[in-house]
matplotlib code that plots the C-alpha trace (Angstrom):
import matplotlib.pyplot as plt

x = [0.0, 1.2, 1.9, 0.4, 3.4, 4.9, 8.0, 6.7, 8.4, 11.7, 13.8, 17.1, 17.3, 19.3, 16.5, 13.9, 15.5, 15.5, 12.0, 10.8, 12.0, 10.3, 7.2, 7.3, 7.9, 5.0, 2.8, 3.7, 2.9, -0.4, -1.1, -0.3, -2.5, -5.5, -5.1, -5.1, -8.1, -9.7, -8.8, -10.4, -13.5, -13.9, -13.7, -16.3, -18.5, -18.1, -18.7, -21.8, -22.9, -22.3, -24.3, -27.1, -27.1, -27.2, -30.0, -32.0, -31.2, -32.7, -35.8, -36.2, -35.8, -38.3, -40.9, -40.5, -41.4, -44.2, -45.6, -45.4, -47.3, -50.0, -50.3, -50.6, -53.1, -55.0, -54.9, -56.2, -59.0, -59.9, -60.0, -62.3, -64.4, -64.9, -65.5, -68.2, -69.7, -69.9, -71.5, -74.0, -74.9, -75.5, -77.7, -79.5, -80.3, -81.3, -83.7, -85.2, -85.5, -87.1, -89.4, -90.5, -91.2, -93.2, -95.2, -95.8, -96.8, -99.1, -100.7, -101.3, -102.9, -105.2, -106.1, -106.9, -108.8, -110.9, -111.4, -113.0, -112.8, -111.1, -108.2, -108.7, -105.6, -107.4, -108.1, -107.5, -105.3, -103.3, -104.0, -103.8, -105.9, -109.7, -112.0, -115.4, -116.1, -114.4, -112.5, -113.0, -110.4, -109.2, -108.4, -106.2, -104.2, -103.8, -100.7, -101.6, -104.8, -103.6, -102.2, -100.4, -97.9, -96.6, -95.6, -93.5, -91.3, -87.8, -86.2, -82.8, -81.6, -79.5, -77.6, -73.9, -71.0, -69.4, -72.2, -72.0, -68.4, -68.9, -70.8]
y = [0.0, 3.4, 6.1, 9.5, 11.2, 12.0, 9.9, 6.5, 6.8, 5.2, 8.3, 9.1, 11.8, 14.0, 13.9, 14.5, 17.6, 19.2, 18.0, 19.2, 22.7, 22.6, 21.2, 23.9, 26.3, 25.0, 24.9, 28.4, 29.6, 27.8, 29.2, 32.6, 32.2, 30.9, 33.9, 36.1, 34.4, 34.6, 38.4, 38.8, 36.9, 38.8, 42.0, 41.0, 39.9, 43.3, 45.0, 42.9, 43.6, 47.3, 47.3, 45.3, 48.0, 50.9, 49.2, 49.0, 52.5, 53.6, 51.6, 53.0, 56.5, 55.8, 54.1, 57.1, 59.5, 57.4, 57.3, 61.1, 61.4, 59.1, 61.0, 64.4, 62.7, 61.4, 64.9, 66.4, 63.9, 64.4, 68.1, 67.9, 65.3, 67.9, 70.8, 68.6, 67.6, 71.1, 72.0, 69.3, 70.5, 74.0, 72.7, 70.4, 73.6, 75.7, 72.9, 72.7, 76.4, 76.6, 73.6, 75.5, 78.6, 76.8, 75.2, 78.5, 80.1, 77.1, 77.6, 81.3, 80.4, 77.9, 80.4, 82.9, 80.3, 79.2, 82.5, 84.4, 82.4, 85.1, 83.0, 79.7, 77.6, 74.9, 76.9, 75.5, 78.1, 78.2, 81.6, 82.1, 85.1, 85.2, 87.6, 86.4, 89.9, 93.4, 94.5, 98.0, 100.7, 101.5, 98.0, 97.6, 100.4, 99.3, 97.2, 95.6, 94.2, 93.1, 89.5, 89.6, 92.2, 89.5, 87.2, 89.8, 90.1, 88.8, 87.1, 85.6, 82.1, 82.3, 79.1, 79.3, 77.0, 78.9, 78.3, 74.4, 74.0, 73.6, 70.3]
z = [-0.2, -1.0, 1.8, 1.6, 3.0, -0.4, 0.2, -1.1, -4.4, -2.9, -4.0, -2.4, 0.3, -2.0, -4.6, -1.8, -0.5, -4.1, -4.7, -1.3, -2.1, -5.5, -3.7, -1.0, -3.6, -5.6, -2.5, -1.7, -5.1, -5.1, -1.6, -3.1, -6.0, -3.8, -1.5, -4.5, -5.9, -2.6, -2.2, -5.6, -4.9, -1.5, -3.3, -6.0, -3.2, -1.5, -4.8, -5.2, -1.6, -2.1, -5.3, -3.7, -0.9, -3.4, -5.1, -1.9, -0.9, -4.3, -3.8, -0.2, -1.9, -4.6, -2.1, 0.1, -2.9, -3.9, -0.3, 0.0, -3.4, -2.0, 1.2, -0.8, -2.8, 0.4, 1.8, -1.3, -1.4, 2.1, 1.7, -1.4, 0.5, 3.3, 0.9, -0.8, 2.7, 3.9, 0.4, 0.9, 4.3, 3.1, 0.3, 2.8, 5.2, 2.2, 1.0, 4.6, 4.7, 1.2, 2.1, 5.3, 3.4, 0.7, 3.6, 5.1, 1.8, 1.2, 4.7, 3.8, 0.7, 2.1, 4.9, 2.4, 0.4, 3.5, 5.0, 2.1, -1.1, -3.0, -4.5, -6.3, -7.2, -9.4, -12.2, -15.8, -16.8, -13.6, -12.5, -8.6, -8.5, -9.4, -7.7, -6.6, -5.2, -5.2, -2.0, -1.1, -2.5, 1.1, 1.9, -1.4, -0.5, 3.2, 3.3, 6.8, 5.3, 1.7, 2.5, -0.9, 0.6, 2.8, -0.1, -1.5, 1.5, 0.2, 2.9, 2.1, 2.9, 5.8, 5.7, 4.8, 4.8, 7.5, 9.9, 9.4, 9.9, 13.6, 13.0]

ax = plt.figure().add_subplot(projection="3d")
ax.plot(x, y, z, "-o")
ax.set_aspect("equal")
plt.show()
């Protein structure tokens, strides 16, 4: 069986000392080559690692930029929603006020129709005023007695967006 010591070839000690020097030199050369190769491999690994880190930092920067754009969009949309809700509240308040005014006017017309029969609202030609009898001339000029003077009072709608921001 052959020995793994390297001296199994049966050479003389003089040959071995020269061979051992060459072998040592060859091993040192291989070791230096391996060390150089390892250094180069480590350098490439560090470069890949640095490139990966740079890529990740670029992604972080892009994601932060995207996130800021999304937050800005959310803020704009939220502000728009608040404006629409405020406008909707104003419109609801105006509608309620107009409904109440319509109801009041309808009550006035019903009262006038029931009290003296001067006005009729079911005419085919849609006229509101139909005289069954003539009122006196002094009553026509007296603004306290003439109920139509009350209908011409121009009352503005009081609801505004500023009033509803507290809700």
